[in-house]
C-alpha positions in Angstrom: 20.4 -6.8 -32.9 19.8 -5.8 -29.3 21.6 -6.8 -26.1 20.8 -9.4 -24.5 20.5 -8.9 -20.8 21.5 -11.4 -18.2 20.9 -9.4 -15.0 16.9 -7.6 -13.7 17.8 -3.5 -13.2 17.6 -1.9 -10.1 17.3 1.9 -9.6 19.0 3.4 -5.7 17.7 6.2 -5.1 19.6 7.4 -1.6 21.0 10.3 -0.1 22.6 8.7 3.3 25.9 6.8 2.1 24.5 3.9 4.8 23.0 1.6 3.7 22.0 3.4 0.0 25.6 2.2 -0.7 25.2 -1.9 0.9 22.1 -1.6 -0.7 23.9 -1.3 -3.9 26.5 -3.8 -3.0 23.9 -6.3 -1.8 22.2 -5.8 -5.1 25.1 -6.7 -6.8 25.8 -10.0 -4.5 22.2 -11.1 -5.6 23.3 -10.5 -9.2 21.6 -7.4 -9.9 22.6 -4.6 -12.0 22.1 -1.9 -10.0 21.9 1.8 -11.1 22.6 4.7 -8.3 20.3 7.9 -8.2 21.8 10.4 -5.5 19.3 13.7 -6.5 15.5 13.7 -6.8 15.0 15.3 -9.5 17.1 12.6 -11.9 14.8 9.7 -9.9 11.6 9.9 -12.6 14.2 10.4 -15.7 16.1 7.3 -14.7 12.9 5.2 -14.2 11.9 6.0 -17.6 15.3 5.7 -19.4 16.3 2.7 -17.7 12.9 1.0 -16.9 14.3 -0.8 -14.2 12.4 -3.9 -12.8 12.6 -2.4 -9.3 13.1 1.0 -7.7 14.3 1.1 -3.9 14.0 4.6 -2.0 14.9 5.9 0.7 12.1 7.6 2.3 13.5 10.2 4.8 15.7 12.5 3.1 16.9 15.5 4.9 15.3 18.0 2.0 12.5 17.1 -0.1 9.7 14.5 0.1 9.8 11.2 -1.8 6.2 10.5 -1.8 5.7 13.0 -5.3 7.9 10.8 -7.2 6.6 7.9 -6.0 3.0 9.2 -7.0 4.3 10.4 -10.4 5.9 6.8 -10.9 3.0 5.5 -10.7 0.7 7.8 -12.8 3.0 7.2 -15.5 1.3 5.1 -17.6 4.4 4.1 -19.3 6.5 2.7 -15.8 3.4 2.5 -13.4 3.9 -1.4 -13.4 7.6 -0.9 -12.0 7.2 -1.9 -8.1 8.7 0.6 -5.8 10.1 -0.5 -2.4 10.3 2.2 0.3 12.7 2.3 3.6 12.8 4.6 6.5 12.9 4.1 10.1 9.4 1.8 11.1 8.6 4.9 14.3 8.3 7.3 11.2 4.8 5.9 10.8 3.5 9.0 9.3 6.6 8.7 6.3 5.4 5.0 5.8 2.3 5.6 5.8 2.5 8.3 3.2 5.2 6.4 0.9 1.8 3.5 0.6 0.0 6.1 0.1 1.6 7.1 -2.5 2.1 4.1 -3.7 4.4 2.5 -2.6 4.7 -1.6 -2.7 6.2 -2.0 0.2 8.0 0.3 3.0 10.6 -2.0 4.8 12.5 -0.9 8.2 16.0 0.7 7.3 17.7 -1.6 10.5 16.8 -5.1 8.8 16.8 -4.3 4.8 19.6 -5.8 4.0 19.1 -8.7 5.6 15.8 -9.7 4.7 16.2 -8.3 1.2 16.1 -11.6 -0.8 12.7 -11.7 1.2 11.2 -8.2 0.2 12.8 -8.2 -3.4 10.4 -11.3 -4.0 7.7 -10.3 -2.2 7.4 -6.7 -4.3 8.1 -8.5 -7.6 5.4 -11.2 -7.1 2.5 -11.5 -10.1 -0.5 -11.4 -8.1 
C-alpha cells in the first residue's frame, strides 16, 4: 500500500541562508513538508522526483540564472502544472519581468515574503 501523504510538499531553492532557511521554517509552521535544494542543477531532478505542490525560488543568484530553470519546469508536461513562486528585490524589475516571462506563477518581494506567505501560497495555488 502506498504511503498516505498528510502534508503538502514544497520545494524551496535558495542560495542565501536568509531568508531561505526562514522560509523553510515558516512553511513547516504552516503544516508543509519542505525539501530544500541549494544547487541549481538539482532543482529540476528534485521537482521531477518529488512532484511538489509548489516550488519557491530565490531569483537573484550570485552565480547562475533561475529563469532557465523556471522555463524548463514549465516546458515539461509532467511538472508544468506545478506553480513556481519566485522572490527577489522588487527594485530588480528586469529580473522580476524575466521570471514571469519564463513562467513563474508569481514573483514576490523578498522583504515581505515571510509575513505574506499564507496569502501568496493561496494565490499561486488557486485553481482557475
